[in-house]
Wavefront OBJ file of the C-alpha trace (Angstrom):
o trace
v 49.336 0.449 100.675
v 52.105 -1.467 102.451
v 54.538 -1.041 99.568
v 53.796 2.691 99.432
v 54.413 3.010 103.161
v 57.644 1.030 102.899
v 59.027 3.603 100.467
v 58.332 6.420 102.949
v 60.338 5.030 105.843
v 62.373 1.979 106.771
v 63.131 0.495 110.174
v 66.827 -0.363 109.915
v 67.575 -1.245 113.531
v 65.382 -2.630 116.286
v 66.495 -3.906 119.679
v 64.150 -4.849 122.515
v 65.265 -6.212 125.888
v 63.211 -8.998 127.473
v 63.084 -6.902 130.652
v 60.771 -4.413 128.954
v 57.351 -4.549 130.610
v 54.488 -2.487 129.193
v 52.980 -2.304 132.692
v 56.002 -0.258 133.818
v 55.667 2.614 131.328
v 55.142 4.974 134.256
v 58.810 4.468 135.271
v 60.239 4.522 131.731
v 61.682 7.556 129.931
v 61.051 7.850 126.212
v 63.941 9.387 124.239
v 63.235 10.580 120.699
v 65.541 12.135 118.130
v 63.991 13.655 115.017
v 65.870 14.733 111.920
v 64.753 15.674 108.410
v 65.664 12.196 107.152
v 65.722 9.954 110.225
v 64.106 9.120 113.565
v 65.635 7.317 116.562
v 63.810 5.969 119.603
v 65.090 4.693 122.942
v 63.330 3.630 126.122
v 65.225 3.804 129.428
v 64.108 2.499 132.817
v 64.489 5.475 135.173
v 64.912 3.162 138.181
v 67.649 0.851 136.862
v 69.036 3.085 134.035
v 68.625 0.069 131.778
v 68.239 0.805 128.078
v 65.356 -1.422 127.010
v 64.466 -0.434 123.449
v 66.328 1.099 120.519
v 64.845 1.742 117.082
v 66.264 3.596 114.095
v 64.204 4.698 111.093
v 65.385 6.107 107.788
v 62.812 8.520 106.357
v 62.199 9.226 102.700
v 63.419 12.553 101.413
v 60.830 15.198 102.246
v 60.555 18.681 100.779
v 58.675 20.412 103.583
v 57.943 20.251 107.293
v 54.366 19.328 106.384
v 55.617 16.181 104.620
v 57.897 15.341 107.546
v 55.041 15.867 109.985
v 52.777 13.572 107.963
v 55.472 10.894 107.934
v 56.012 11.118 111.696
v 52.279 10.898 112.349
v 52.085 7.747 110.236
v 54.959 6.092 112.111
v 53.530 7.031 115.516
v 49.989 5.924 114.677
v 51.235 2.490 113.600
v 53.626 2.024 116.531
v 52.550 -0.046 119.528
v 54.124 2.307 122.125
v 54.758 5.820 120.863
v 51.271 7.196 121.399
v 51.047 5.863 124.967
v 50.552 8.653 127.463
v 51.946 7.109 130.622
v 55.700 7.698 130.238
v 57.585 9.090 133.215
v 59.372 11.579 130.949
v 59.592 12.251 127.231
v 62.737 13.931 125.892
v 62.904 15.030 122.250
v 66.124 16.032 120.481
v 65.848 17.823 117.145
v 68.393 17.691 114.355
v 68.690 20.920 112.392
v 71.090 23.792 111.732
v 68.999 26.382 113.609
v 70.918 26.622 116.859
v 73.376 28.887 118.628
v 75.572 28.299 121.687
v 75.675 31.284 124.047
v 77.859 31.686 127.175
v 75.510 31.753 130.170
v 77.027 35.058 131.354
v 75.821 36.729 128.142
v 72.451 34.993 127.877
v 69.260 37.068 127.974
v 66.020 35.110 127.658
v 64.293 37.790 125.594
v 67.011 37.696 122.910
v 66.439 34.182 121.532
v 65.599 35.391 118.027
v 68.674 37.625 117.921
v 70.994 34.758 118.921
v 69.555 32.475 116.243
v 69.478 35.145 113.543
v 73.281 35.305 113.679
v 73.492 31.811 112.150
v 70.210 31.114 110.392
v 66.973 32.490 109.003
v 64.255 32.420 111.659
v 60.486 32.759 111.334
v 58.923 33.040 114.835
v 55.442 32.576 113.329
v 56.355 29.073 112.147
v 59.091 28.161 114.641
v 59.143 27.772 118.402
v 62.275 29.309 119.912
v 63.644 27.303 122.838
v 66.796 27.043 124.930
v 68.604 24.462 127.031
v 71.041 25.239 129.866
v 73.909 22.784 129.731
v 74.575 20.909 132.943
v 78.278 20.191 132.530
v 79.519 23.324 130.807
v 78.938 27.071 130.827
v 76.803 27.250 127.687
v 73.180 27.671 126.734
v 71.928 26.215 123.468
v 69.271 28.341 121.777
v 67.425 26.492 119.011
v 64.319 26.510 116.840
v 61.710 23.771 116.404
v 58.999 23.762 113.780
v 55.905 25.035 115.593
v 53.548 22.453 114.098
v 55.808 19.621 115.246
v 56.300 21.220 118.664
v 52.544 21.549 119.240
v 51.912 18.030 117.935
v 54.325 16.513 120.456
v 52.775 18.576 123.255
v 49.327 17.292 122.285
v 50.609 13.709 122.188
v 51.981 13.822 125.744
v 49.805 16.340 127.651
v 50.184 14.616 131.030
v 53.867 13.716 130.772
v 56.955 15.735 131.664
v 58.041 16.792 128.177
v 61.334 18.438 127.233
v 63.025 19.525 123.994
v 66.738 19.829 123.297
v 68.942 20.199 120.253
v 71.061 17.271 119.045
v 74.188 19.342 119.672
v 73.393 19.498 123.398
v 73.095 15.716 123.657
v 76.441 15.280 121.920
v 78.174 17.903 124.059
v 76.851 16.415 127.318
v 77.790 12.925 126.130
v 81.321 13.930 125.143
v 81.954 15.757 128.423
v 80.772 12.708 130.350
v 83.080 10.461 128.307
v 86.046 12.836 128.655
v 85.681 12.963 132.439
v 86.767 9.311 132.500
v 89.593 9.667 129.952
v 92.481 11.996 130.725
v 93.668 12.658 127.166
v 92.994 16.050 125.609
v 91.177 14.628 122.605
v 89.186 15.891 119.669
v 85.788 14.199 119.319
v 84.063 13.422 116.033
v 80.505 12.253 115.459
v 79.726 11.021 111.949
v 76.039 11.623 111.436
v 73.993 10.978 108.335
v 74.990 13.824 105.999
v 76.854 15.733 108.741
v 80.097 15.833 110.705
v 79.947 17.006 114.328
v 83.194 18.117 115.940
v 83.727 18.783 119.657
v 86.773 19.789 121.658
v 87.090 20.468 125.380
v 89.493 22.455 127.514
v 89.765 21.615 131.219
v 86.632 19.469 130.821
v 84.694 22.508 129.570
v 83.404 23.061 126.068
v 86.045 24.701 123.873
v 84.565 24.179 120.409
v 81.513 22.654 118.780
v 80.266 22.841 115.227
v 78.452 20.726 112.665
v 79.314 20.587 108.984
v 77.075 19.468 106.134
v 78.928 16.869 104.083
v 78.294 16.767 100.333
v 81.474 14.987 99.239
v 83.566 12.432 101.087
v 86.715 14.583 100.880
v 85.019 17.272 102.960
v 85.363 15.209 106.156
v 89.153 15.580 106.163
v 88.951 19.179 104.938
v 86.817 20.269 107.905
v 88.767 18.221 110.452
v 92.074 19.712 109.297
v 90.552 23.198 109.231
v 89.428 22.943 112.855
v 92.706 21.381 113.974
v 94.618 24.266 112.419
v 92.321 26.863 113.971
v 92.709 25.316 117.433
v 96.458 24.767 116.958
v 96.171 21.004 117.325
v 98.962 18.886 115.866
v 97.737 16.528 113.180
v 100.314 13.828 113.942
v 100.025 13.849 117.734
v 96.400 14.777 118.496
v 94.102 12.080 119.875
v 90.822 11.800 118.011
v 87.817 9.795 119.250
v 85.195 8.712 116.752
v 81.501 7.831 117.071
v 78.641 7.566 114.611
v 77.119 5.767 111.664
v 80.140 3.926 110.356
v 81.746 0.514 110.687
v 85.116 -0.302 112.184
v 86.477 -1.146 108.727
v 84.603 1.642 106.962
v 85.985 3.954 104.290
v 85.614 6.817 106.785
v 87.923 5.234 109.345
v 90.510 4.134 106.775
v 90.596 7.622 105.260
v 90.851 9.357 108.638
v 93.676 7.033 109.677
v 95.776 8.212 106.714
v 95.872 11.690 108.246
v 95.355 11.060 111.978
v 97.344 8.215 113.513
v 95.961 8.513 117.054
v 92.348 7.833 116.145
v 90.105 5.396 118.004
v 86.436 4.545 118.394
v 84.551 5.842 121.396
v 82.800 3.504 123.803
v 79.145 3.057 124.570
v 78.160 5.423 127.435
v 78.435 3.831 130.881
v 75.652 5.906 132.449
v 73.213 3.392 130.940
v 73.063 -0.389 131.269
v 72.584 -2.650 128.277
v 71.384 -6.235 128.072
v 72.976 -8.856 125.823
v 70.557 -7.997 122.990
v 72.452 -4.730 122.556
v 75.551 -6.691 121.541
v 74.279 -6.395 117.965
v 74.659 -2.597 118.201
v 78.231 -1.378 117.774
v 79.569 0.437 120.833
v 80.408 3.633 118.926
v 76.910 4.102 117.514
v 73.976 6.191 118.855
v 75.960 8.391 121.259
v 73.580 11.300 120.585
v 70.463 9.205 121.248
v 71.827 7.682 124.466
v 73.043 11.081 125.688
v 69.556 12.609 125.642
v 69.368 10.712 128.959
v 71.886 13.207 130.422
v 69.904 16.299 129.413
v 67.432 16.991 132.193
l 1 2 3 4 5 6 7 8 9 10 11 12 13 14 15 16 17 18 19 20 21 22 23 24 25 26 27 28 29 30 31 32 33 34 35 36 37 38 39 40 41 42 43 44 45 46 47 48 49 50 51 52 53 54 55 56 57 58 59 60 61 62 63 64 65 66 67 68 69 70 71 72 73 74 75 76 77 78 79 80 81 82 83 84 85 86 87 88 89 90 91 92 93 94 95 96 97 98 99 100 101 102 103 104 105 106 107 108 109 110 111 112 113 114 115 116 117 118 119 120 121 122 123 124 125 126 127 128 129 130 131 132 133 134 135 136 137 138 139 140 141 142 143 144 145 146 147 148 149 150 151 152 153 154 155 156 157 158 159 160 161 162 163 164 165 166 167 168 169 170 171 172 173 174 175 176 177 178 179 180 181 182 183 184 185 186 187 188 189 190 191 192 193 194 195 196 197 198 199 200 201 202 203 204 205 206 207 208 209 210 211 212 213 214 215 216 217 218 219 220 221 222 223 224 225 226 227 228 229 230 231 232 233 234 235 236 237 238 239 240 241 242 243 244 245 246 247 248 249 250 251 252 253 254 255 256 257 258 259 260 261 262 263 264 265 266 267 268 269 270 271 272 273 274 275 276 277 278 279 280 281 282 283 284 285 286 287 288 289 290 291 292 293 294 295 296
């Protein structure tokens, strides 16, 4: 049974601060990020803004939401904290391509399906249609969540303040926060598993965001150059900041550096505090997970 379970998911990163105290769950926020092939977990003390726990799971390839749901239920049932009902807040970010960013001046709450139908195929019988109003920019993210998963999370945390966002919103809020402390007019990349996220700002407001599915390594540069050209950014002089699932000497960085000389790794967000145990986590990793903290 154990070997079968091990093939379904793998815990690849686990950090736990000694300051974590199970008796203080009522003041801790639980941050979850769920994708089709991965799951990330963070616990943040709402009083001190200390990040206390980080976990990262790789999930086996699943062919349906039912399989993904079954896998999540297995992880949660065997976890010592995830089914606890005493969290101060639970925030869940979903990774999928069913989202649309709408200027707030054009947003009409009754048109969620229409906004999403522009970019993706939507089935309101099987999907919950939600939206998130960005705090730091004039945009509203409309997105879809599988209804079974949505209802399962609501049943797990019936007495807790529960909120859903899209991964794109966490990244946008995180990038804007970072840019507010750095004066350069940069382009921001997030290398996700199987995807490239690209963000640019203008006057500290969102100018461009998109995510690209990556099937071949050469597509990273293709999409970056395509966006640079469309936004009239100079390849040789533009500053590019990089976060994500890659090492400092990775093939990604070395390839990007051939085309973009002013490229650097982004820092760990300073709106959270991190104990020494987080030294084993590279500063440019988990920006999206940390930034769920900003999305209230």
